[in-house]
N, C-alpha and C positions, 0 to 999 in steps of 0.2 A: 407114377411119377409124382414126387412131392413138390409142394410149393415152397420155394425158398423165400419168396417175397409175397406179401399180401397187401393189396392197396385198399385204402379207406378214403372214400370221396366225402370229405367233411367240409362242405362249403356252405357257410351261413353268412348272413349279412352282419351278425353281431360281432362285437369286438373280441369276445373271448372264443367264438367259434363253437360254443357248446350251449345247447338248450337244456334246462334243468330236467325236463321230462325224459331226456334220453341219456342222461349221464350214467345211470345204472347199466344199461345194456351196452354202452360204449366201454365202460370199465370191464364188463364181462368179455367183450370182444378183444380188447387190448390184452387182458390177462391171459386169454386163450392163446393169443399169438406169442406172448411172452413164455408161456409154459411149453409151447411147441418150438421155441427158439427160432421164430420167424422174424424176418426183417419187416418192419412196419413202414410203409410208404403212405403218408397222409397228405392228400391234396387239400390245401386250405388257402384262404386269402392271406395276403402279406401282413395284414394287421392282426391276424389271429395267432401268429407264431408264439408270441410271449404268453398269451392266454392258454394255449395248448400245453406248453411246457409247465405252467403252473398247475394245470389240470392233472398232468402226470404226477407231479410232486405231491399234490394234495391227496391223490388216491393211491399213493404208494406203488406207482408203476415205474418200471425201469425204462429210461429213455435211451439206453445204450444202443438199441437196435431201431431207433426211431429216425426216419428220414422225412423231413418236411418238404413237400413239393408245392411251391408257391412262387409267384412273380418275384423277381429279385429286389424290387424296391416298392415302398408304399407310395400311393398317390400323394402328390405334394400337399393337397388340401388336408389330408389326414395328419401330416407332419405339422402343418400350421396349427391345426386344432389342438394337437398334443402340446405344442409349445405354448399356445395361449393358455391352456389349462394349467400347465406348470407355472407360468408367470402369475396367473390369478391365485394359485395356491400359495405362492410365496408372498404375494401382496394381498394376503387375506384381510379384508376390511374389518372383520371381527377381531383379528389379532392386533391390527393397527389401532383400533378404537380402545382395545384393552390396554395397550402400551400407553396411549395418550391419557387414558383415565388414571393409570397408575402414576404417571409423571405429574399430572395435575394434582392428584391427592397428596403426593409427597411435597409439592410446591406449597399447597395451601397449609399443610401441617407445619412447614417451616415458617411460613408467614404468621400462622396462628401462634406459634411458639414465641416469636419476636414481639408480636402484639401483646401477648399476655405479660411478657417481661417488661414491656414498655409501660404498661398501665399499672404494674404492681411494684416497680422499682422505687426506692426511696433515696437513691444516690444521684446527684446531679451529673457525675461523670458517666455513669452507666446510661442515664437518660439521654445525654447528649450523643453518646456513641451510638445508641440504638436509633436515634432520630436520623443521624447521618447515614447509617447503614440502610435504614428504610428509604431515605431519599435516593440513595444509589440504586437500590433494587426496584424501586417503583417504575422507572422507565423500562427496565427489562420485563417486568410483569405486564406492563401496558402493551409492549411490543408483542409479547407472546399471546396476549389476549386478542390483539388485532389480527394476528396470523390465524389463530383458531377461528375467529369470527369470519374471516375471509374464506377459510376452508369450508365452514358450514354453508356459507352462501353459495360457493362454487359447487359443492356437492348437491345442494338443492336444485340449482339450475340444470346440472347434468341429469339428475333424476327426472325432472320435468321434460327435458328434451328427449331422454330415452323413452319415456312413456309415449310421447307424441310420435316418435319414429315407429315404435312397436305398434301403436294403435293404427298408424297408416297401413302397415303391412298386414296386420290382422284383419283390418276392415276389408281388404281386397283379397283375402284368402278364399279358397274354395270351401265347400262343405267338409266336415270332418271325415266323411266317407269317400271323398274324392281321391283318386290315385294321382291326380296331377299335381298335388301340393308338394310331393317329394320327388319331382321329376329330376332334379339335380342329383339328389342322393341315389336315385335308381340308376341314373346314367353312370355314376361312379361304380356302383355295384355290378352293373351289366358289363362294363369294360373289364373289371377285375375277373369276372367269371369267364369271359372270352379268353383271357390270357391263361387261366387255369385249364380251360378246355383244351387249348392247344398243347399245354404241357402234358396233360393226361394222355392225349391221343398219340404222343410221341414215345410213350413208355411201352415198348413192345415186350419188355421182360415181365410184365404183370398181365396175366390172363384174366384174372377175376378181381373185380372191384366191389367192395361192400360199402353201401351208403345208408345213412340214417333216414328216417321218414321225413324229417324236416328239411333235409338238404335240398338246395336249389340244383336241379338236375334236368337235363334234356337228353333222355336216353337215346333218342334217335340220332343224335349228333356225336355220340360217344362210341369208340371202338371197344371191343372186348365184351366180356360178360359182366353184367351188373346185378347185384343181389341186394335187396332192401332189408334193413332191420325193422321189424314191424311191431315189436312189443310196446312201443310208446303209445300206440293207439288205445291200448287198454290201461295205460297209466295216467291218462288225462283226468282232470277233476270230474266227478260225477254230476255235480250240480253247479252250473255257472251260466248265468243269463247274459253275460257280456256278449255284445254283437261281434266284437273282434274274435272272441274265442269260438263262436259258432262258425264264422267264416273259416277260421283256421282248422276246425274239425272237419268241415266239408272238404277243404283242400287235402287234408291227410287221407280221408277216405277215397278221394279220387286218385291219389298217388298209389294207394294200396291196390286199387282195382286195375291200374295201368301198369303195375310192376310185373316184370317178367318172372322173377323169383323172389321168395321171401325167406327170412330167417327169423325164427322165434325160439324162446327158451324152454318151452314145455309142450307136451302133447296136448294139454288142455287148451293152450293158445292156438295150436294148430287146428284143433277142432272148431274153435270159435272163428278163425279166419275162413275155414271151409264153409261154415254155416252162414256167417254174416256177409261174406264178400264173394262167395261162390268160387273160391280158388281151388284148384286141383291139388290133391294130396302130394303128388310127386313134385310139385313146384314149391313146396314148403319144406324147408330143412329145419332141423332142431339143433341148436347149439346151446347145450346146458352149461351153466356157469361152473367154473372150477371153484370148489370151496377154498377159502383162504385158510392156509395152514397157520392159524393164529397161535396155536399152542407152542409151536417151535420158536416164535418170536420172543417169548419171555422165558424160555427154558434156560436154566443155569446148571452148571456142573462143578464138582470140586469142593462142595461144601459138606459139612457134616450132615446137615439136614437140607437137602435141595428144595423140598416143598416149602419149608419155612423161608428160604431165600427167595423163592418165586413169589411167595405171599408178600414179603417185604418189598420186593421190586414193584409189584402191582400197586401196593399202597403208595409208594413214592411217586409212581406215575400218575396215580389218581390225584395226589396233591398238586402236581404240576397242572393237571387239567383244571382243578379248582381255581388256582391262581390266575391262569391264563384266561379263563372265561368269566372271571369275577366282573360284575356290573354294578355300578353305583345306583342304577335305577332299580335293578332287581338283585339285591345282594343275597347270596346263598351262603349261609353259615353252616358248615359241616361240624359234626360233633365227634371229633377224634378220628383216628384212623380206622376204627372198626365200625363205621357207620353202615347201617342197613339201607339198601336202596333197590328199587326196581329199575330196569334198564330197557329202553326202547330204541332200537337202531332204526330210526326213521329215515335218515339220510335225505334223499331227494324225492321221496314218494309224494305224488300229487294227491293221492287218496289215502292220506296217512291216518285219517279218522282220529285226529288229535283231540278234538273237542269232546268226543265221547270218552276218551281215555281220561281227560282232565276232570270231567264230571264224575266218572267212576272213582277217581283218586280222591277228589274232594269229599265225596260221600264216605269213603273209607276213613278219611282223616277225621271227619266230624262225627260220624255215627258209630264207627267201629274202632276208633282210636288206633288206627294203623300207625305203627312206629317205624316208618320207612320213608326215605326220600324218593324222588323220581328223577332219574337222569334220562335226558332225551338227546340223542345224537341227530342233529338236524342241520341242514344247510341254511335255511331261511325260515323265519317265524312270521306268520301272518299277523296283521294288526289286530284282528278280532280275537286271536288267541292271546295276545299280550294284554288286551283290554280285559279279557275274562280273568286272567291271572291277577291283574291289579284289583279288579272288582272284588274278588273272593280272597285276596291276600294270600295267594299261593306262592309268592316269590321267595318265601323262606323255605319252601319245600321242593320246588321244581328248579332244576338247573339245565339250561340249554348249553350244549357243547357242540363244537364244530371243528373241522380240520384236524381230526385225530390221526396220528401215525398208527402203523400196524401194531406196535407195542402198546400204545395207549388204548386202542380198541380191544386188544386182548386183555388188558388189565380190567376194563369195564366188564367184560364177560366173566372174567375170573372171580371178581369180587361181588358181582350182583347176586342177590338172593333169588331173583326171578327175572326172566327175560319175557317181555310182552311184545306181541305184534298184532295190533287190532286193525291193520290196514285192509283196504278193499283191493289192493293191487294184486296182480297175478304173478308175483315173484315166485321163484322156485323154492318151495318150502323145505325140501331136503337140504338145500344149501344153507338155509337159516338154522335148521336143527343141528347140522354137523358143526357149525360155528359155535353154537351155544353149548351143546352137550359134550364137546371136546374138553370143556372145563368143568364138567359135572354140575352145570347150572341148568335147572329145569326151565322149560319154555311153554307158554300158552299162546295160542294163535287164533286168528279169526277162522270160523268154519268155512270161509271161502276157499281155504286151502285143502279142505277135506278130500276132494276128488283127486288131488295130486298125489295122495298116498296110496301105496300098494300094500299097506299094512293095516290090519283091523285093530280095534280097541284104541284108536287114536282119538275118536270123537269125544268119548266120555271123560277122558283125562285131560286132554290138551286143547280142546276147541270151545269157543263161545260165540254167541251171536253178536256180531259187531254193531248191529243197529240198536241193540238194547244195552244201554250203559249200566243198568242195574244188574243184568246178567253178567256183564263183564266184571263188575265190582265183586259179585258173589264168587266168580271163578278165580279172581285174583286172591281173595281172602281164603278160599278153600285151598288153593295151591300153596299159599304161604303157610297155612296151618298144617298141611299134609305134604310138606316139601319132600321128605324122604320117600314117601309112598309114590309120589309123582315121579321122582327121580329114578326109583327102581324100575318103574314101567318104561320110562323113556330111555333108560340105558339099554334095554332090550331092543327098542326101536332104533337106537343109534347103532348098535351092533348089526342089526338087520340091514340098515342103510349102507353100512360099510361093506357088507358081504354081498350086496346085490351086484350083478354085473354092471360094469361102468356104462352109464348112459350118456357120458360126455361125448359129443360128436366132435370129430376132428375137422379142421378146416380143409384137409385133404379130401375128405368124403364130400363135403359141401361143394368143393370145386368140381369133383367128378360128376356130381348130380347136375350142376349148372351146365357143364359141357354136354352132358347127355341130352338134356331137355332142349337146349338152344340149337 
């Protein structure tokens, strides 16, 4: 029996309903449902609906089979907060001060013009007329000056009062680690989750629910079978001394230990879950990602030379990416349409290893005179990374791009000289290689992926040590200089990957396993 509907219990306290660490595996899950033509029933808070729809659009997912299961109306307090935010945005004090400054500058320019004419004129008629005009405008200027002075005084009084009120509340707050400080917010969240729980338990047409690791869930109170997505435990930052992160990591580990069933994307992650958390093999299902068919998104027909037409389309798409991601703080000046560049599809990886890549790239620019730019597809850039680019003046060579459509991502793969993935994350490497090599673009990766391959000869050609940025730089330079040789070897790998029996697990199989164990 096949599943016509698949439930996703996506309940977060955040407004968007998505945590960055789990976006990749959620995209994989939703794309699997889309490929199998299944209706997606997503249980989410009422304030997350718009964010989820934007998430589907941003990741090129179809929302035609999407059903959002949430309470019918938002809590009134959230509507009031949104209204106040909209009003504050419209009454932006910076915009108001800019308008006031512009008007005052124009007023003083006019006054200065008449003053200069007054002191330089040699005609009694002009002098008399200017004096009369000045006398008429003086009261207006004085009135405007008084209004502006009163505005400044009132603003100062309000600022002092605001500081005193905030100081009173901050003085009586609990310690930063106390959970009592957000009791009102937690009450709203708890009430919303109770309503979602009631809606989920009334859906008898869905036998299996899948929920992410961060989702707020009480399995004992839910009907049906629940399976957890567990990959995000391996995608968390490797080094982070923040106390909040440590407590969050402990909570995630407890959730994995208490989960009835788990879903992971590779055999490697299944072995890690069995070893680190003592989970039984039959309680861990593998759901490998569907490779994006990027090549079809930019295919064109009906031209004399279809390849040249595809190349022209890719270049035009790349120009659109340049203009959309142009920043005055970090201007990126490309050199014509045939610019050489390296491409890193970083997306939302927490362990992206960006600093090592930037060090290797800077070394190649300065010591080896590498004539190639660096394009990085990333959702969010950390402050320390931006500071490193400013310090070493790499803003003319590095371009951050985000929110790419399927066609734009295909154009990046098609035009890149080399694709690089230095990440520590345990993403499915076959998935990445199929995406890159479908455009005849060679790829080098971290040797963390080495055990995921069923093919020999991959290490010497395509892998490097991600902890050694000098080794990474040497591998990039070698791959650029021997591009055709690397591509010839990787074409064989690509064909072997395509000819392997499909390891993509169906949701139907996962559902059967869940019912058999429960």
